[in-house]
C-alpha positions in Angstrom: 95.6 -81.5 78.9 97.5 -84.5 77.9 94.4 -86.1 77.4 93.1 -83.7 74.8 96.7 -83.9 73.0 96.1 -87.8 72.7 92.7 -86.9 71.3 94.1 -84.7 68.7 96.6 -87.5 68.0 93.8 -89.8 67.5 92.0 -87.7 65.1 95.1 -86.8 63.2 96.2 -90.1 62.7 92.5 -91.4 61.5 92.5 -88.9 58.9 95.9 -90.1 57.7 94.4 -93.4 57.6 91.6 -92.0 55.5 94.0 -90.0 53.1 95.8 -93.5 52.7 92.9 -95.0 51.3 91.0 -92.7 48.9 91.9 -92.9 45.2 94.3 -90.5 43.4 91.2 -88.6 42.3 90.3 -87.7 45.7 93.9 -86.3 47.4 92.1 -83.0 47.4 89.5 -84.1 50.1 92.3 -85.7 52.3 94.4 -82.4 51.9 91.2 -80.5 53.0 90.7 -82.8 56.0 94.2 -82.4 57.2 94.0 -78.7 56.4 90.6 -78.6 58.7 92.4 -80.5 61.6 95.4 -78.2 61.6 93.1 -75.0 61.6 90.8 -76.4 64.3 93.6 -77.4 66.4 95.5 -74.1 66.2 91.9 -72.2 67.1 91.4 -74.6 70.0 94.7 -74.2 71.6 94.6 -70.2 71.2 90.9 -70.1 72.7 90.4 -68.2 75.9 89.3 -71.7 77.4 92.4 -73.3 76.9 94.7 -70.3 77.9 92.6 -69.9 81.1 92.9 -73.3 81.9 96.8 -73.1 81.8 96.7 -70.0 84.4 94.2 -71.8 86.4 96.3 -74.8 86.9 99.4 -72.6 88.1 97.3 -70.7 90.3 95.8 -73.7 91.6 99.3 -75.1 92.3 100.3 -72.0 94.2 97.1 -72.2 96.5 97.2 -75.6 97.1 98.2 -75.7 100.8 96.0 -72.6 101.4 92.9 -74.3 100.1 93.8 -77.6 102.2 94.1 -75.6 105.3 90.7 -73.8 104.6 88.9 -77.3 103.8 89.6 -78.3 107.3 87.1 -76.1 108.7 84.6 -76.3 106.1 81.6 -78.5 106.6 80.6 -81.4 104.3 77.8 -79.5 102.6 80.4 -77.0 101.7 83.0 -79.3 100.4 80.4 -81.2 98.3 79.1 -78.0 96.7 82.6 -77.1 96.0 83.2 -80.4 94.3 80.1 -80.0 92.4 81.4 -76.5 91.4 85.1 -78.0 90.2 82.8 -80.7 88.2 81.1 -78.0 86.4 84.3 -76.1 85.7 86.0 -79.3 84.3 83.4 -80.1 82.3 83.0 -77.1 80.8 86.6 -77.4 79.2 85.3 -80.3 77.4 83.2 -78.0 75.2 86.1 -77.0 72.7 86.7 -80.6 72.3 83.1 -81.3 71.6 83.1 -78.3 69.2 86.1 -79.7 67.5 84.6 -83.0 67.1 81.3 -81.5 65.7 83.4 -79.4 63.1 85.5 -82.3 62.2 82.3 -84.3 61.5 80.6 -81.8 59.4 84.1 -81.5 57.3 84.3 -85.2 56.8 80.7 -85.2 55.8 80.7 -82.5 53.4 84.1 -83.9 51.8 82.5 -87.6 51.7 79.4 -86.2 50.0 81.7 -84.4 47.5 83.7 -87.5 46.9 80.5 -89.3 46.3 79.4 -86.9 43.6 83.1 -87.2 41.9 82.7 -91.0 42.1 79.2 -90.8 40.5 80.6 -88.8 37.6 83.7 -90.8 37.0 81.5 -93.9 36.8 79.2 -92.1 34.2 82.1 -91.3 32.3 83.6 -94.7 32.4 80.3 -96.1 31.1 79.8 -93.5 28.5 83.7 -94.3 27.2 82.7 -98.2 27.3 79.4 -97.7 25.3 81.4 -95.8 22.7 84.2 -98.4 22.8 81.5 -101.0 22.1 80.0 -99.0 19.4 83.2 -98.5 17.6 84.2 -101.8 18.0 80.5 -103.0 16.3 81.3 -100.4 13.5 84.6 -101.9 12.8 83.1 -105.5 12.7 80.3 -104.5 10.5 82.7 -102.6 7.9 84.9 -105.9 7.8 82.0 -107.8 7.0 80.6 -105.4 4.4 80.5 -106.3 0.8 81.4 -102.9 -0.1 83.6 -100.3 1.6 81.8 -97.2 2.8 82.5 -94.0 5.0 80.3 -93.1 8.1 78.4 -90.3 5.6 77.7 -93.2 3.2 76.3 -95.5 5.9 74.2 -92.4 6.9 73.0 -91.7 3.5 72.0 -95.4 3.1 70.0 -95.5 6.1 67.8 -92.4 5.2 67.3 -93.7 1.6 66.1 -96.9 2.6 63.9 -95.3 5.5 62.4 -92.8 2.9 61.9 -95.2 0.0 60.9 -98.4 1.9 59.8 -97.1 5.6 56.3 -98.9 5.3 57.9 -102.1 3.9 58.8 -105.1 5.6 62.4 -106.4 6.3 62.6 -107.9 2.9 61.5 -104.8 1.0 63.8 -102.9 3.0 66.8 -104.9 2.2 65.8 -105.1 -1.4 66.2 -101.4 -1.6 69.5 -101.4 0.1 70.5 -104.3 -2.5 69.9 -102.2 -5.6 72.3 -99.2 -3.9 74.9 -101.6 -3.2 74.5 -103.2 -6.8 74.8 -99.8 -8.3 78.1 -99.2 -6.4 79.5 -102.2 -7.5 78.4 -101.4 -10.9 80.7 -99.5 -13.7 77.4 -97.6 -14.8 77.0 -96.0 -11.5 79.2 -93.8 -9.0 81.4 -96.2 -6.6 80.1 -94.4 -3.4 76.9 -94.7 -1.7 76.5 -91.1 -1.6 77.4 -90.9 -5.0 75.0 -93.0 -6.1 72.2 -91.9 -3.9 72.9 -88.4 -5.0 73.2 -88.7 -8.7 70.8 -86.3 -10.5 67.2 -87.2 -11.0 67.7 -91.0 -9.4 65.5 -91.1 -6.2 62.5 -89.1 -5.5 63.0 -88.6 -1.6 66.2 -86.8 -2.9 64.2 -84.8 -5.2 61.4 -83.7 -2.8 63.8 -83.6 0.5 62.3 -86.3 2.3 65.5 -88.0 2.6 66.6 -85.3 5.1 63.4 -85.2 7.1 62.6 -89.0 7.7 63.5 -90.6 11.2 65.5 -93.8 10.8 64.2 -96.5 12.7 65.8 -99.5 14.6 64.3 -101.7 12.2 65.7 -100.0 9.1 69.1 -99.9 10.5 69.1 -103.9 11.1 67.9 -104.4 7.5 70.6 -102.2 6.1 73.2 -103.7 8.3 71.9 -107.2 7.0 72.1 -106.0 3.2 75.8 -104.7 3.9 76.7 -108.0 5.5 75.4 -109.7 2.3 72.0 -110.6 2.5 70.5 -110.3 -0.9 67.3 -110.8 -2.7 67.6 -108.6 -5.6 68.9 -111.0 -8.4 71.2 -108.3 -9.4 68.5 -105.3 -9.6 69.7 -102.0 -10.6 66.4 -100.1 -10.6 63.0 -100.2 -8.9 60.1 -98.3 -8.9 56.6 -97.9 -7.4 54.1 -98.3 -10.2 51.2 -96.4 -8.9 53.2 -93.6 -7.6 55.5 -93.1 -10.5 54.8 -90.5 -13.7 53.7 -92.4 -16.7 56.8 -91.3 -18.9 58.8 -93.0 -16.1 56.9 -96.2 -16.1 57.3 -96.3 -20.0 60.9 -95.9 -19.7 61.1 -98.7 -17.3 59.1 -101.1 -19.4 60.7 -100.1 -22.8 64.3 -100.4 -21.8 64.7 -102.7 -18.9 64.1 -106.1 -17.6 61.6 -107.2 -15.2 62.8 -109.2 -12.4 60.4 -109.4 -9.5 57.8 -107.2 -7.3 57.7 -107.0 -3.7 55.8 -104.8 -1.2 54.7 -102.4 -3.8 58.0 -101.9 -5.5 59.1 -103.4 -8.8 62.7 -104.5 -9.5 64.5 -104.4 -13.1 67.9 -104.8 -14.2 
């Protein structure tokens, strides 16, 4: 009995040491382990095996002298058989201890597995928050470097109009289209926001045919738009551009008759 009590003390202190090392997020795990120890201990002490062991110990003490006298008349073979029987009974009292060990092992393994899942979830959450913080910092830096002020909605509109108008163009062609939008925002002749400029009536064909809402913005377009917002400019102040081949003849005549031609690039002609 004292040995088993020492074993329980060892388990209890081991669990307390484990609880002391876990993080605050894992207090629930430590609490479950301690509770499991308490429940298993109560079950073990109230089991018939331990109760019988106590009664057997008392009975053995009362019969001690009688058994000693009886053994004087026994043969060595009989004494050996009784010793083996006693060893078997003693070994049987270890079964609750083994059962307790297996139960604690399963409980600890289950809780450690649950804790591993919680730690993995925390790591993913921290990674997501870190990536979000980096994205916000990058966006803040881009806004601070930008040649015009804009909202997130404005930024998304600029990405889509550049993709829709110049998605097949090279970097310079995409930057030029973004330059024209930015030049209009700066001009007193046009609305003072990107969204206002792009959605002004009858200005851009992707708005008229709806392709501004269906195009898929590429990473290259994002890079080119960011470069234009940061001040990279090839436009020479252009406020208009057109694709002569794809434009209606009335529009072509209007461009040629009322505007000043500046340059052409990638199928687009730019005017002021």
